[in-house]
C-alpha positions, 0 to 999 in steps of 0.5 A: 261759463259761456262767453255770452254769460260772462259778458252779461255778468260783467255788464250787470256788475258795471251797471250796479257799480255805476248806480252805487257811485251815482247814488253816493254822489250828491246831485246839485239839486239835492244840495243841502241849502241849510236849515229853515226856522219858521213859526208864528208869533202869538199872544197868550190866547194863541192869536197872531200878533201882526207887525211883531218883530222876530229877532234871530241871533247867530250865537257865534258871530252875534249877528242879528236877523230880523223879520216883521211878521204879517197879518197871520203872525208867521215868520221864516228864516231860510238857509241857516247854517246847520253848524251854528246855534241860534237864539230867537225871540219876538217883540210886540209893542214893547213887550218881549217874549221868551228867548228860545234856542235852536241847537246845531245838534238838532238835525231837523232841516225845518224847525217850527217854533211858536213864539209867545208874547205876553201883551199885558 
């Protein structure tokens, strides 16, 4: 093998190794920012319930986050830990909906849950 070919092969190997290392190292932009739980609060006829309150409970610490939904009934809880279970439910004018769970074993980065409240 000629000296020129060996130099090209060495350069190719170095670039390949560099590409492998850089793809294995996470870029700061791609850093995992946690899980997003979002959805809508709806009545039995699938109409949005504006001003409903959504309660999200961290099952480890029992801390609670709340969200007051807007006119379209949507809520969102960003940047939640992937290693914690959560419980979520909605309340509207004294009526409480069913409690749902978000498991740490669910590997989705976005969990969409519609929360139903029987307003009768």
